[in-house]
C-alpha positions as CSV (number, residue, x, y, z in Angstrom):
1,M,22.3,23.4,-9.5
2,N,21.7,20.2,-7.5
3,Q,18.7,18.0,-8.1
4,E,17.0,18.9,-4.8
5,N,17.1,22.6,-5.7
6,V,15.8,21.8,-9.2
7,A,12.8,20.1,-7.7
8,E,12.1,22.8,-5.2
9,E,12.4,25.6,-7.8
10,A,10.0,23.6,-10.1
11,A,7.5,23.3,-7.3
12,E,7.6,27.0,-6.4
13,Q,6.5,27.8,-10.0
14,R,3.4,25.7,-9.7
15,P,0.1,26.5,-8.0
16,A,-0.5,25.4,-4.4
17,A,-3.5,23.4,-3.4
18,R,-6.8,24.8,-4.5
19,P,-9.8,24.8,-2.1
20,G,-12.5,22.3,-3.0
21,E,-10.3,19.8,-4.9
22,A,-11.8,16.3,-4.9
23,L,-10.3,13.8,-2.5
24,C,-8.3,12.1,-5.1
25,G,-6.7,15.3,-6.1
26,G,-8.6,15.7,-9.4
27,G,-11.9,17.2,-10.4
28,G,-15.3,16.5,-8.9
29,G,-18.4,14.9,-10.5
30,K,-19.5,11.3,-10.6
31,N,-17.5,9.2,-13.2
32,R,-17.5,5.5,-12.6
33,N,-15.2,5.1,-15.6
34,R,-12.5,6.7,-13.5
35,V,-10.4,4.2,-11.6
36,L,-8.4,5.0,-8.5
37,A,-5.9,2.9,-6.6
38,F,-5.4,3.7,-2.9
39,K,-2.5,2.3,-1.0
40,F,-2.5,2.6,2.8
41,G,0.6,2.1,4.9
42,G,0.9,0.4,8.3
43,S,0.6,3.6,10.4
44,S,-2.6,4.4,8.6
45,L,-4.1,1.1,9.7
46,L,-2.9,0.8,13.3
47,G,-6.1,0.1,15.2
48,A,-9.8,0.2,14.5
49,E,-10.1,4.0,14.7
50,R,-7.5,4.6,12.1
51,M,-8.9,1.8,9.9
52,L,-12.3,3.4,10.0
53,H,-10.8,6.8,9.2
54,A,-9.0,5.3,6.2
55,A,-12.2,3.5,5.2
56,R,-14.1,6.8,5.2
57,L,-11.5,8.2,2.7
58,V,-12.2,5.2,0.4
59,R,-16.0,5.6,0.8
60,E,-15.8,9.3,-0.2
61,A,-13.7,8.4,-3.3
62,A,-16.0,5.5,-4.2
63,E,-19.0,7.8,-4.4
64,V,-17.5,9.3,-7.6
65,S,-15.0,6.7,-8.9
66,S,-14.2,3.0,-8.9
67,V,-11.6,2.3,-6.2
68,A,-9.1,-0.6,-5.6
69,V,-7.3,-0.6,-2.3
70,V,-3.9,-2.1,-1.4
71,V,-3.0,-2.5,2.3
72,S,0.2,-3.0,4.3
73,A,0.3,-5.0,7.5
74,M,-0.6,-2.9,10.6
75,K,2.4,-1.1,11.9
76,G,4.6,-3.3,14.0
77,V,3.1,-6.6,12.9
78,T,5.8,-7.5,10.4
79,N,8.3,-7.0,13.2
80,H,6.4,-9.5,15.4
81,L,6.4,-12.0,12.6
82,L,10.2,-11.6,12.1
83,S,10.5,-12.1,15.9
84,V,8.8,-15.5,15.4
85,E,11.4,-16.4,12.7
86,K,14.3,-15.3,15.0
87,A,12.9,-17.3,17.9
88,L,12.5,-20.4,15.8
89,A,16.1,-20.0,14.5
90,A,17.3,-19.8,18.1
91,G,15.3,-23.0,19.0
92,K,12.9,-21.0,21.2
93,Q,9.6,-22.6,19.9
94,A,7.6,-21.6,23.0
95,H,8.6,-18.0,22.5
96,A,7.8,-18.2,18.8
97,R,4.4,-19.6,19.5
98,R,3.6,-16.8,21.9
99,E,4.7,-14.2,19.4
100,A,2.4,-15.8,16.8
101,E,-0.5,-15.8,19.3
102,V,0.1,-12.1,20.0
103,V,-0.2,-11.4,16.3
104,L,-3.6,-13.1,16.2
105,E,-4.7,-11.3,19.5
106,L,-3.8,-7.9,18.1
107,H,-6.1,-8.4,15.1
108,L,-8.9,-9.9,17.2
109,Q,-8.8,-6.8,19.4
110,V,-9.1,-4.5,16.3
111,L,-12.1,-6.6,15.2
112,E,-13.6,-6.2,18.7
113,D,-13.0,-2.4,18.5
114,L,-14.6,-2.2,15.0
115,R,-18.0,-3.1,16.7
116,L,-19.4,-4.9,13.7
117,D,-22.9,-6.3,13.6
118,P,-23.0,-9.8,15.1
119,E,-23.2,-11.8,11.9
120,T,-20.4,-9.9,10.2
121,D,-18.3,-10.1,13.4
122,R,-18.7,-13.9,13.5
123,H,-17.7,-14.3,9.9
124,V,-14.6,-12.1,10.1
125,R,-13.6,-13.6,13.4
126,R,-13.8,-17.0,11.9
127,E,-11.5,-15.9,9.0
128,L,-9.0,-14.4,11.4
129,Q,-9.0,-17.5,13.6
130,L,-8.4,-19.7,10.5
131,L,-5.5,-17.4,9.5
132,G,-4.2,-17.7,13.1
133,C,-4.4,-21.5,12.9
134,D,-2.4,-21.4,9.7
135,L,0.2,-19.2,11.3
136,L,0.5,-21.5,14.3
137,H,0.8,-24.5,12.0
138,E,3.8,-22.8,10.3
139,V,5.4,-22.2,13.7
140,L,4.8,-25.6,15.2
141,S,5.7,-27.6,12.1
142,R,8.9,-25.7,11.5
143,D,12.3,-27.5,11.7
144,Q,14.4,-24.7,13.3
145,S,17.5,-26.2,11.8
146,A,16.3,-25.5,8.3
147,A,15.3,-21.9,8.2
148,T,14.9,-20.6,4.6
149,A,14.0,-17.5,2.8
150,E,10.9,-19.3,1.4
151,F,9.7,-20.0,5.0
152,S,10.4,-16.3,5.9
153,D,8.1,-15.1,3.1
154,R,5.3,-17.4,4.1
155,L,5.6,-16.2,7.7
156,T,5.8,-12.5,6.9
157,S,2.9,-12.7,4.5
158,F,0.4,-13.1,7.3
159,G,0.5,-9.4,8.3
160,E,-1.1,-8.2,5.1
161,R,-3.5,-11.2,5.0
162,F,-4.9,-10.2,8.4
163,S,-4.9,-6.5,7.5
164,A,-6.9,-7.0,4.3
165,R,-9.7,-8.9,6.0
166,L,-10.0,-6.3,8.7
167,F,-10.0,-3.4,6.3
168,A,-12.6,-5.0,4.1
169,A,-14.7,-5.4,7.3
170,A,-14.2,-1.7,8.2
171,L,-15.5,-0.8,4.7
172,Q,-18.5,-3.1,5.1
173,K,-19.3,-1.3,8.4
174,L,-19.5,1.9,6.4
175,E,-21.8,0.2,3.9
176,V,-19.2,0.0,1.2
177,A,-19.2,-3.3,-0.6
178,S,-15.7,-4.8,-0.4
179,V,-13.9,-8.1,-0.9
180,P,-10.5,-9.0,0.5
181,V,-8.2,-10.3,-2.2
182,S,-4.9,-12.1,-1.8
183,S,-2.3,-10.7,-4.2
184,S,-0.7,-14.1,-4.3
185,D,-3.7,-15.2,-6.4
186,F,-2.5,-13.0,-9.3
187,V,0.9,-11.4,-8.7
188,L,3.2,-13.9,-10.4
189,T,6.8,-13.6,-9.4
190,C,10.2,-15.4,-9.8
191,D,11.4,-17.6,-6.9
192,T,13.9,-15.1,-5.4
193,F,12.3,-15.2,-2.0
194,R,12.4,-12.0,0.1
195,D,13.0,-10.0,-3.0
196,A,10.8,-11.6,-5.7
197,Q,10.4,-9.8,-9.1
198,P,6.9,-9.7,-10.6
199,H,6.2,-10.8,-14.1
200,L,4.1,-7.8,-15.0
201,E,2.5,-8.9,-18.2
202,Q,1.2,-12.2,-16.7
203,T,0.3,-10.5,-13.5
204,K,-1.9,-8.0,-15.3
205,L,-3.7,-10.7,-17.3
206,R,-4.4,-12.7,-14.1
207,G,-5.2,-9.7,-12.0
208,R,-7.7,-8.2,-14.4
209,R,-9.7,-11.5,-14.3
210,I,-10.0,-11.1,-10.6
211,L,-10.3,-7.3,-10.0
212,L,-12.2,-6.0,-12.9
213,P,-15.4,-8.0,-12.2
214,L,-15.4,-6.7,-8.7
215,L,-15.0,-3.1,-9.8
216,K,-17.7,-3.5,-12.4
217,E,-20.1,-4.7,-9.6
218,G,-19.2,-1.5,-7.6
219,A,-17.2,-3.4,-5.0
220,V,-13.9,-2.3,-3.6
221,P,-11.2,-5.0,-3.8
222,V,-8.9,-4.8,-0.7
223,V,-5.7,-6.3,-1.9
224,T,-2.7,-7.5,0.2
225,G,0.4,-5.5,-0.5
226,F,3.9,-7.0,-0.4
227,I,2.9,-10.6,-1.5
228,G,3.2,-12.6,-4.7
229,A,3.5,-16.2,-5.6
230,T,5.6,-18.4,-7.9
231,P,4.0,-20.2,-10.9
232,D,3.7,-23.3,-8.7
233,G,1.9,-21.4,-6.0
234,R,4.7,-20.8,-3.4
235,I,4.2,-17.5,-1.4
236,T,6.8,-14.8,-2.1
237,T,7.4,-11.2,-1.0
238,L,8.5,-8.3,-3.1
239,G,11.0,-7.1,-0.4
240,R,10.6,-5.1,2.8
241,N,8.7,-1.9,2.5
242,S,7.5,-2.9,-1.0
243,S,3.8,-2.2,-0.5
244,D,4.1,1.1,-2.4
245,F,5.3,-1.0,-5.3
246,S,2.3,-3.4,-4.8
247,G,0.1,-0.3,-5.0
248,A,1.6,0.6,-8.4
249,I,1.2,-3.0,-9.6
250,V,-2.5,-3.1,-8.7
251,A,-2.9,0.4,-10.3
252,H,-1.2,-1.0,-13.4
253,V,-3.4,-4.1,-13.5
254,V,-6.7,-2.1,-13.3
255,D,-5.4,0.8,-15.6
256,A,-6.0,3.3,-12.8
257,D,-6.0,6.9,-13.7
258,E,-4.3,7.8,-10.4
259,L,-2.5,6.0,-7.6
260,V,-2.7,7.6,-4.1
261,I,-0.1,6.6,-1.6
262,W,-1.7,7.4,1.8
263,T,0.9,7.8,4.5
264,D,1.6,9.8,7.6
265,V,3.3,12.9,6.1
266,D,1.8,15.7,4.0
267,G,3.7,14.7,0.9
268,I,7.3,14.7,-0.4
269,Y,9.7,17.3,1.1
270,T,13.0,18.7,0.0
271,A,14.5,17.2,3.2
272,N,13.4,15.3,6.2
273,P,11.0,17.8,8.0
274,Q,11.8,16.2,11.3
275,K,15.4,17.0,10.9
276,S,15.5,20.2,8.9
277,A,13.7,23.4,9.6
278,E,14.3,24.4,5.9
279,A,12.5,21.3,4.5
280,R,9.8,22.4,2.1
281,L,6.8,20.5,0.8
282,L,6.8,19.9,-2.9
283,H,3.3,20.1,-4.4
284,E,4.1,19.0,-7.9
285,L,6.9,16.9,-9.5
286,S,7.5,15.2,-12.8
287,Y,8.7,11.6,-12.8
288,D,12.2,12.8,-13.6
289,E,12.2,15.3,-10.7
290,A,11.0,12.6,-8.3
291,H,13.6,10.2,-9.5
292,A,16.3,12.9,-9.1
293,L,15.2,13.4,-5.5
294,A,15.3,9.7,-4.8
295,A,18.7,9.4,-6.4
296,S,20.0,12.2,-4.1
297,G,19.0,10.2,-1.1
298,A,15.5,11.7,-0.3
299,K,12.9,9.3,0.9
300,V,10.3,9.5,-1.9
301,L,8.7,6.3,-2.9
302,H,9.8,2.7,-3.5
303,P,12.2,3.0,-6.5
304,K,10.1,0.7,-8.7
305,V,6.9,2.8,-8.4
306,L,8.0,5.7,-10.7
307,P,9.1,3.6,-13.7
308,L,5.8,1.7,-13.7
309,A,3.8,4.8,-13.3
310,A,5.7,6.6,-16.1
311,E,5.1,3.7,-18.5
312,S,1.4,4.5,-18.6
313,E,1.6,8.2,-17.5
314,M,-0.3,7.4,-14.4
315,V,-0.5,10.2,-11.9
316,V,0.9,9.3,-8.4
317,W,-0.2,11.3,-5.3
318,V,1.5,11.1,-1.9
319,R,-1.0,12.3,0.8
320,N,-1.4,12.3,4.5
321,T,-4.1,9.9,5.9
322,F,-4.3,12.0,9.0
323,N,-4.5,15.4,7.2
324,P,-6.6,14.6,4.1
325,Q,-7.4,18.3,3.6
326,A,-3.8,18.8,2.5
327,R,-3.3,18.5,-1.2
328,G,-0.1,16.4,-1.0
329,T,2.4,15.9,-3.7
330,R,1.4,15.1,-7.3
331,I,3.8,13.2,-9.5
332,G,3.1,13.0,-13.2
333,P,4.2,13.6,-16.7
334,A,6.5,16.5,-17.2
335,T,4.8,19.9,-17.6
336,Q,5.9,23.1,-19.1
337,F,7.1,24.2,-15.7
338,S,9.0,21.1,-14.9
339,D,10.7,21.1,-18.4
340,A,11.8,24.6,-17.7
341,A,13.1,23.8,-14.3
342,L,15.0,20.7,-15.4
343,S,16.7,22.6,-18.1
344,G,17.4,25.6,-15.8
345,G,15.8,28.0,-18.2
346,A,12.6,30.0,-18.5
347,A,9.4,28.7,-19.8
């Protein structure tokens, strides 16, 4: 039996979504000792309307639990930043500058569309403009003949830095106390730029000093995904499409009970639902089953998420930002059902 069939058979033995389940996928009731980590992808944050929708999901969860949020760059922004890098490498500084200005304008437009109160708007606008000045400084001071991976990481980090400030503002509009946090302040990595590896033990110690006081105060930290820093403070990135991994790192730091990966699909499928009419949604998987699916080529999660989650037996959910009523896929410790399915026998 191939691994995909194993996972599907295991899922069929488990109960489907139950009406009335709490947003996080667990039970209801107020429990501030419960900690959740939410990670939102770029498509979930594209524009003010989507940001506010995602912020409402956080607000609902924050009414019963402590919540830490990790954000990606808005969809398309990282590609704009990579275009800046390519333009500089080609000696097209004017084009690079224009692309950098577009990035700032995109975020200022989202700020405008959020319709914040005047004082908050001025404060956030100032923060975005300062980030834009830093981005333009990187572009204008760059020697195009000396492009490096280190420069690339500094450049591409701006997407998440803009996004975190806007998402924190969206939460504030909904009267949810929130603070944007740069992950480079605590995610300590090696200096392999573009694919830096985090030092998890030191990252956890540093991160707890920053994040736990915010959670204790009832605030939602909004953390940049994708980004870390070397011991001497140079910006690094964890590799393209690594924000899921960033979510797992933050969940690990705050000892979250659950990590919810909010994306634009209803969960994990046996095949790509856009390409296969036989694709089936998997409601429940063990870590081993999810790993087997990933090994067979299925797009599941960033490969480093599952080992980190399994280490602390943290439950991981994959859920649809745009269809939050759907239960999604739950990944957790092996159950009686999954043990039976993996062995091919009966429970």
